[in-house]
C-alpha positions as CSV (number, residue, x, y, z in Angstrom):
1,M,135.8,264.2,-49.1
2,K,138.2,262.7,-51.7
3,A,140.2,265.9,-51.6
4,H,140.4,265.6,-47.9
5,L,141.5,262.0,-48.0
6,L,144.1,262.9,-50.7
7,F,145.4,265.7,-48.5
8,T,145.6,263.3,-45.5
9,F,147.4,260.7,-47.7
10,I,149.9,263.4,-49.0
11,L,150.5,264.6,-45.4
12,L,151.0,261.0,-44.4
13,S,153.5,260.5,-47.2
14,I,155.5,263.5,-46.3
15,C,155.6,262.4,-42.7
16,I,156.7,258.9,-43.5
17,S,159.4,260.0,-46.0
18,A,161.3,261.6,-43.1
19,K,163.7,258.9,-41.9
20,A,164.0,260.1,-38.3
21,Q,160.9,259.6,-36.2
22,S,161.3,263.1,-34.8
23,K,158.8,264.8,-32.6
24,A,157.7,266.9,-35.5
25,T,157.1,263.9,-37.6
26,M,155.1,262.2,-34.9
27,E,153.0,265.4,-34.5
28,K,152.3,265.4,-38.3
29,L,151.3,261.8,-38.2
30,E,149.0,262.5,-35.3
31,A,147.5,265.5,-37.1
32,A,146.8,263.3,-40.2
33,R,145.2,260.6,-37.9
34,I,143.0,263.3,-36.3
35,A,142.0,264.7,-39.6
36,L,140.9,261.3,-40.9
37,I,139.0,260.5,-37.7
38,T,137.3,263.9,-37.7
39,E,136.2,263.4,-41.3
40,R,134.9,259.9,-40.7
41,L,133.0,260.6,-37.5
42,E,131.3,263.7,-38.7
43,L,131.3,265.2,-35.2
44,S,129.1,268.1,-34.3
45,P,131.0,270.9,-32.6
46,E,129.4,269.9,-29.3
47,Q,130.4,266.3,-29.8
48,A,134.0,267.2,-30.8
49,E,134.4,269.4,-27.7
50,K,133.6,266.4,-25.5
51,F,135.0,263.6,-27.6
52,W,138.5,264.7,-28.2
53,P,139.6,265.0,-24.5
54,I,138.3,261.4,-23.9
55,Y,139.9,260.1,-27.1
56,R,143.3,261.7,-26.3
57,E,143.2,260.2,-22.8
58,F,142.3,256.8,-24.2
59,S,145.0,257.0,-26.9
60,E,147.7,257.9,-24.3
61,Q,146.7,255.1,-21.9
62,R,146.6,252.6,-24.8
63,R,150.1,253.8,-25.9
64,T,151.4,253.4,-22.4
65,L,150.2,249.8,-22.2
66,R,151.8,249.0,-25.6
67,K,155.1,250.6,-24.4
68,E,155.0,248.6,-21.2
69,F,154.7,245.4,-23.1
70,Q,157.4,246.3,-25.6
71,Q,159.7,247.2,-22.7
72,M,159.1,243.8,-21.1
73,R,159.9,242.0,-24.3
74,K,162.8,244.3,-25.2
75,N,165.6,242.2,-23.8
76,H,163.8,238.9,-23.8
77,D,165.1,236.1,-26.1
78,P,162.7,233.1,-25.8
79,R,165.5,230.8,-27.1
80,T,167.9,231.6,-24.3
81,A,165.4,232.3,-21.5
82,T,164.4,229.6,-19.1
83,E,161.0,228.0,-19.1
84,E,160.1,230.0,-16.0
85,E,161.2,233.3,-17.6
86,N,159.2,232.6,-20.7
87,Q,156.1,231.6,-18.6
88,K,156.5,234.8,-16.6
89,L,156.6,237.0,-19.7
90,L,153.6,235.1,-21.2
91,A,151.6,235.7,-18.0
92,S,152.6,239.3,-17.9
93,G,151.6,239.7,-21.6
94,M,148.2,238.2,-20.9
95,K,147.7,240.6,-18.0
96,I,148.5,243.6,-20.2
97,K,146.1,242.3,-22.8
98,E,143.4,242.1,-20.1
99,R,144.1,245.6,-19.1
100,Q,143.9,246.7,-22.8
101,L,140.5,245.1,-23.1
102,Q,139.3,246.7,-19.9
103,L,140.6,250.1,-21.1
104,E,138.8,249.6,-24.4
105,Q,135.5,248.8,-22.5
106,T,135.8,251.7,-20.1
107,Y,136.5,254.3,-22.8
108,T,133.9,252.9,-25.2
109,E,131.3,253.4,-22.4
110,R,132.6,256.9,-21.9
111,M,132.5,257.7,-25.6
112,Q,129.0,256.3,-26.0
113,K,127.8,259.1,-23.7
114,V,129.1,261.6,-26.2
115,I,128.9,260.0,-29.7
116,S,126.6,257.4,-31.3
117,T,127.4,253.7,-31.7
118,R,127.6,254.3,-35.4
119,Q,130.3,256.9,-34.8
120,I,132.2,254.5,-32.5
121,M,132.2,251.9,-35.2
122,S,133.4,254.5,-37.7
123,L,136.1,255.4,-35.2
124,R,137.3,251.8,-35.1
125,K,137.3,251.6,-38.9
126,A,139.1,254.9,-39.3
127,E,141.8,253.8,-36.9
128,D,142.2,250.5,-38.8
129,D,142.2,252.4,-42.2
130,F,144.9,254.8,-40.9
131,K,147.1,252.0,-39.7
132,D,146.7,250.2,-43.1
133,M,147.5,253.4,-45.0
134,L,150.6,253.8,-42.9
135,L,151.8,250.2,-43.4
136,R,151.1,250.4,-47.1
137,R,153.2,253.6,-47.4
138,I,156.0,252.1,-45.4
139,R,156.1,249.0,-47.6
140,Q,156.1,251.2,-50.7
141,E,159.0,253.2,-49.4
142,Q,160.9,250.1,-48.5
143,Q,160.3,248.7,-52.0
144,Q,161.5,252.0,-53.6
145,R,164.7,251.9,-51.4
146,R,165.3,248.3,-52.5
147,Q,164.8,249.3,-56.1
148,M,167.2,252.3,-55.8
149,R,169.8,250.1,-54.1
150,D,169.5,247.4,-56.8
151,N,169.8,250.0,-59.5
152,Q,172.9,251.5,-57.9
153,Q,174.5,248.1,-57.6
154,R,173.7,247.3,-61.3
155,N,175.1,250.7,-62.3
156,Q,178.3,250.1,-60.2
157,E,178.7,246.6,-61.7
158,H,178.2,248.0,-65.2
159,M,180.8,250.8,-64.6
160,R,183.3,248.2,-63.3
161,R,182.8,246.0,-66.4
162,K,183.3,249.0,-68.6
163,R,186.4,250.1,-66.7
164,D,187.9,246.6,-66.8
165,Q,187.5,246.2,-70.6
């Protein structure tokens, strides 16, 4: 299990290190997420056959709702928008959250016909853990880039001083 988690983390690291969020990178991230979920849920072959189509459908609909909300917020600046525009966006956001909750309830019910409640709880935990690993890795890479940039600036400053002497 530890070897599998290590593999998943290494795969995740490789995926994150690619700067462009290309389709291939997204596919690798998705493969790492699926590997983690598969490991955590301990699905039987029969369960897996029924679970994955439901989960993929759920994930796609969840992603669509997130994109819908992001699109609404994309060109909205609350500082320059009118009170009415802000109120409209707030109401629309609440409606999307309601739809997300309804989606979660619907698909949880569908999944419970295929996997146990324990497995559903493990699914939620695996999704959270994957997101946390991803965020940690992103932060680490940002920190490394900052350190590299700072080192380059120090080296350039050192070279300027040396040259000016």
